[in-house]
Wavefront OBJ file of the C-alpha trace (Angstrom):
o trace
v 85.911 107.088 99.722
v 85.936 108.715 96.293
v 89.255 107.091 95.382
v 87.898 103.701 96.421
v 84.789 104.134 94.272
v 86.825 105.396 91.301
v 89.299 102.523 91.548
v 86.494 99.994 91.839
v 84.767 101.504 88.824
v 87.931 101.243 86.746
v 89.026 97.768 87.862
v 85.750 95.906 88.343
v 84.505 95.827 84.714
v 87.811 94.405 83.441
v 87.920 91.906 86.282
v 84.392 90.701 85.535
v 85.074 90.396 81.797
v 88.331 88.481 82.304
v 86.662 86.173 84.818
v 83.852 85.420 82.371
v 86.313 84.790 79.538
v 88.346 82.412 81.703
v 85.289 80.187 82.179
v 84.769 79.880 78.422
v 88.385 79.686 77.299
v 88.796 76.055 78.371
v 86.159 74.976 75.871
v 87.855 76.791 72.982
v 91.560 76.308 73.685
v 91.861 73.246 71.421
v 90.550 75.092 68.351
v 93.450 75.847 65.997
v 92.452 79.456 65.297
v 92.196 80.192 69.018
v 95.637 78.640 69.652
v 97.170 80.790 66.905
v 95.447 83.858 68.283
v 97.005 83.196 71.691
v 100.462 82.835 70.111
v 99.981 86.281 68.605
v 98.685 87.691 71.862
v 101.730 86.330 73.711
v 104.039 88.070 71.250
v 102.142 91.334 71.717
v 102.232 91.055 75.498
v 105.964 90.327 75.413
v 106.582 93.449 73.338
v 104.522 95.555 75.769
v 106.474 94.171 78.732
v 109.796 94.894 77.013
v 108.668 98.432 76.163
v 107.690 99.026 79.805
v 111.011 97.563 80.969
v 113.025 99.836 78.701
v 110.973 102.879 79.683
v 111.368 102.154 83.406
v 115.106 101.556 82.978
v 115.574 104.874 81.185
v 113.727 106.747 83.952
v 115.241 104.917 86.925
v 118.093 105.915 89.152
v 121.377 104.459 87.969
v 123.631 103.442 90.842
v 125.305 100.293 92.121
v 122.351 99.316 94.338
v 119.918 99.666 91.444
v 122.008 97.402 89.226
v 122.466 94.821 91.997
v 118.728 94.801 92.750
v 117.945 94.483 89.050
v 120.170 91.437 88.512
v 119.314 89.713 91.803
v 115.567 90.216 91.380
v 115.661 89.015 87.760
v 117.588 85.901 88.821
v 115.184 85.268 91.697
v 112.138 85.406 89.437
v 113.629 83.637 86.398
v 115.792 80.913 87.930
v 114.353 80.373 91.418
v 110.647 80.967 90.677
v 110.268 83.548 93.467
v 106.908 85.320 93.454
v 107.232 88.711 91.728
v 105.237 90.458 94.467
v 107.776 89.344 97.053
v 110.589 90.628 94.848
v 108.859 93.996 94.430
v 108.327 94.386 98.179
v 111.932 93.408 98.985
v 113.294 95.826 96.358
v 111.080 98.636 97.669
v 112.304 98.000 101.218
v 115.919 97.924 100.011
v 115.431 101.258 98.235
v 113.788 102.866 101.262
v 116.518 101.547 103.547
v 119.226 102.816 101.193
v 117.619 106.265 101.025
v 117.294 106.471 104.802
v 120.891 105.373 105.370
v 122.102 107.930 102.853
v 119.988 110.539 104.660
v 118.059 111.640 101.634
v 114.645 110.084 102.372
v 113.125 111.127 99.020
v 115.936 111.226 96.436
v 118.371 108.429 95.658
v 120.576 110.228 93.090
l 1 2 3 4 5 6 7 8 9 10 11 12 13 14 15 16 17 18 19 20 21 22 23 24 25 26 27 28 29 30 31 32 33 34 35 36 37 38 39 40 41 42 43 44 45 46 47 48 49 50 51 52 53 54 55 56 57 58 59 60 61 62 63 64 65 66 67 68 69 70 71 72 73 74 75 76 77 78 79 80 81 82 83 84 85 86 87 88 89 90 91 92 93 94 95 96 97 98 99 100 101 102 103 104 105 106 107 108 109
């Protein structure tokens, strides 16, 4: 129960603020300054995503399955517009299955 309350306390304020902003953003999206601000925000978000990608790659297990999953999941999301949540679940199941087949349930190295 404590974890639920803590998670709600962390997530709910941001959720409420973003929801409120989304109602007002439509009215301001045609203003030039706002459009330029969003171009800058997109660039910042892209850099954060790339930093997270590089960090996760450096910390991840490097084997044939990992590389196959990486390329197939990237292609599925980029070229075939597959929902990222589905890709994450499928990759998690593939990793669990691989670990169980290899007999190492908790370590894939």
